[in-house]
TORLUMZA-751701 format. One line per 8 residues: number of its first residue (from 1); their letters; for each residue x, y, z of N, C-alpha, C. Coordinates in steps of 0.2 Angstrom, whole numbers. Atoms other than C-alpha are relative to their C-alpha. Layout:
N
NUM) A) X,Y,Z,X,Y,Z,X,Y,Z  ...
end
This chain:
120
1) MGITDIPL) -4,-5,3,-63,-22,-31,0,-2,-8  -1,0,7,-63,-19,-50,6,2,-3  -6,-2,3,-51,-12,-62,2,7,2  -1,-6,-3,-53,5,-54,-4,2,6  5,-2,-5,-61,14,-39,-3,6,-2  3,-6,3,-66,29,-50,-5,-2,-5  5,2,5,-81,29,-62,4,0,-7  -2,1,7,-77,23,-80,-5,3,-5
9) TYDPIVNS) 5,-2,5,-85,30,-96,-1,-5,-5  2,5,5,-93,17,-107,-4,3,-6  4,-1,6,-100,18,-124,-3,-6,-3  6,-4,-3,-115,15,-124,1,1,7  0,-3,-7,-117,24,-108,-3,-6,5  3,4,-5,-119,14,-92,-2,4,6  3,-4,-5,-131,22,-80,0,-3,7  0,4,-6,-131,8,-67,4,-6,-1
17) SSDLLTIE) -4,7,1,-121,-8,-63,-4,-5,-4  4,5,4,-136,-18,-70,0,1,-7  0,-1,7,-133,-10,-87,6,-4,-3  -6,3,2,-116,-19,-88,-1,-8,1  1,7,-1,-120,-37,-91,6,-4,-1  -6,4,0,-107,-50,-88,-1,-7,0  0,8,0,-102,-68,-90,6,-2,3  -6,3,-3,-90,-79,-81,3,-5,-5
25) IPSINENR) -4,4,4,-76,-87,-92,4,-5,4  -4,5,-4,-69,-103,-84,7,0,-2  -7,0,2,-50,-104,-83,2,-6,-3  -2,6,3,-41,-116,-93,7,-2,3  -6,1,-4,-26,-115,-81,-2,-1,7  2,2,-7,-28,-123,-64,3,6,5  -3,-5,-4,-16,-109,-57,-3,7,-1  3,-7,2,-27,-94,-64,-7,0,1
33) SSCILQQE) 7,-1,-1,-44,-88,-60,-4,0,-6  5,-1,5,-59,-88,-70,-1,8,-1  0,-7,1,-63,-71,-78,-7,2,-1  6,-3,1,-78,-60,-78,1,5,-6  0,-4,6,-81,-52,-95,-7,3,-2  6,-2,2,-94,-42,-103,-4,-5,-5  4,3,6,-108,-50,-113,1,4,-6  0,-4,6,-107,-46,-131,-7,2,-2
41) PARTLIHL) -5,-4,2,-109,-34,-139,3,4,6  -3,-4,-6,-96,-26,-126,0,7,-1  -1,-8,0,-96,-8,-122,7,2,0  -7,-2,0,-81,2,-125,2,5,5  -2,-5,-4,-71,12,-113,3,5,-4  -2,-5,6,-70,27,-124,6,5,2  -6,-4,-1,-57,37,-114,6,-3,1  -6,4,0,-45,23,-114,2,-3,-7
49) VNIPVLIE) -1,3,6,-46,18,-132,7,2,-3  -6,-2,3,-31,28,-138,6,1,5  -5,0,-5,-20,26,-123,3,-6,1  -3,6,-1,-7,13,-123,1,-2,7  0,2,-6,-8,2,-108,4,-6,1  -4,6,-2,4,-11,-100,-2,-2,6  1,3,-7,0,-23,-87,6,-5,0  -6,4,-1,16,-32,-81,-1,-3,7
57) TSEASYHA) 1,4,-6,15,-46,-68,6,-4,1  -6,4,-2,28,-55,-58,-3,-7,2  2,7,-1,27,-74,-55,-3,-1,7  3,1,-7,24,-73,-36,-4,5,2  5,-5,-2,13,-58,-36,-7,-3,1  7,2,-1,-5,-60,-29,-4,1,-6  3,-2,7,-10,-52,-46,1,-6,-5  -1,5,6,-3,-67,-56,-5,-4,-1
65) IYDHCTVD) 5,4,1,-18,-77,-54,-6,3,-4  6,-3,3,-30,-64,-61,1,6,-5  -1,-6,5,-21,-50,-71,-2,-2,-7  2,2,7,-25,-60,-87,-7,2,-1  7,-2,0,-43,-56,-83,-1,7,-2  0,-7,1,-40,-38,-82,2,2,-7  -2,-1,7,-31,-38,-99,-6,-2,-5  5,2,4,-45,-48,-107,-6,5,0
73) FLRQAGVK) 5,-5,-1,-58,-36,-100,1,7,-4  -2,-6,3,-49,-21,-106,0,0,-8  0,1,7,-46,-28,-123,-7,0,-3  7,1,2,-64,-33,-125,-3,7,0  3,-7,0,-68,-14,-121,3,4,-4  -3,-4,5,-57,-8,-135,6,3,2  -6,-3,-2,-42,-4,-125,6,-4,-3  -7,4,3,-24,-8,-133,4,-1,7
81) VDFIRLED) -4,2,-6,-16,-18,-119,6,-5,-2  -5,5,0,1,-26,-119,0,-4,7  0,4,-6,3,-40,-106,7,-3,0  -6,3,-1,20,-45,-99,0,-4,6  -2,4,-6,23,-59,-87,7,-1,0  -7,0,0,40,-58,-81,3,-7,-1  -3,7,1,43,-77,-80,0,-2,-8  -1,1,7,40,-77,-99,6,3,-3
89) LGIYGNDH) -7,-3,2,56,-66,-100,5,-3,4  -5,3,-4,65,-77,-89,2,3,7  -1,-4,-6,63,-66,-74,-5,-4,5  4,4,-4,57,-78,-60,0,2,8  1,0,-7,51,-77,-42,-2,7,3  2,-6,-3,47,-59,-40,-7,0,3  7,0,-3,32,-54,-29,-2,7,-3  4,-6,3,21,-38,-31,4,6,1
97) MQMMEKNN) -4,-6,-2,34,-26,-23,6,0,-4  -6,1,5,46,-27,-38,5,5,1  -5,-6,-1,54,-10,-34,5,-1,6  -4,2,-6,61,-18,-18,4,-6,-1  -3,6,1,68,-33,-26,7,1,-2  -7,-1,2,87,-36,-29,1,1,-8  -1,-1,7,84,-37,-48,-5,6,-3  5,-5,2,73,-21,-48,2,4,-6
105) LHIAEVLH) -2,-3,6,84,-13,-61,-1,-4,-7  1,5,6,82,-28,-73,-8,1,-2  7,-1,1,63,-26,-71,-1,7,-3  1,-7,2,64,-7,-73,2,1,-8  -2,0,7,73,-10,-90,-5,-3,-4  5,3,4,59,-21,-96,-6,6,-1  5,-5,0,47,-7,-92,2,6,-4  -3,-6,4,58,7,-99,0,-2,-8
113) KWIIKNVH) 0,1,7,59,-2,-116,-7,0,-2  7,0,3,40,-4,-117,-2,8,0  2,-7,1,38,15,-113,3,3,-6  -3,-3,6,51,20,-126,-4,-2,-6  3,3,6,42,9,-139,-7,3,-1  7,-1,1,24,14,-135,-3,6,2  2,-7,-2,23,31,-127,3,5,-4  -3,-5,5,25,45,-139,-2,7,3
end
């Protein structure tokens, strides 16, 4: 699985998967996965360049070990991405289904503040 299950539009154009050359970047954190990024010069995700993107990850989510890779890939492709790890805000222990957690309104407030600041 990649960052989407629908086609993405790159510049320069990618006609087949063999056009998108990648490299693996080893992790510097034993609790995080290595990342697959584009070989430079990286192609741009032209339809996402002007869209603000937030990736927010909770401490116990299965995404916690690799969401940093998605952020790095998108940034390399010219996408403006903010990355929030809830534990960096003192919000600990949540899993992937945050809307079902007892502190869901606290997490919603974090997201709401980001939306107010970044979506116009």
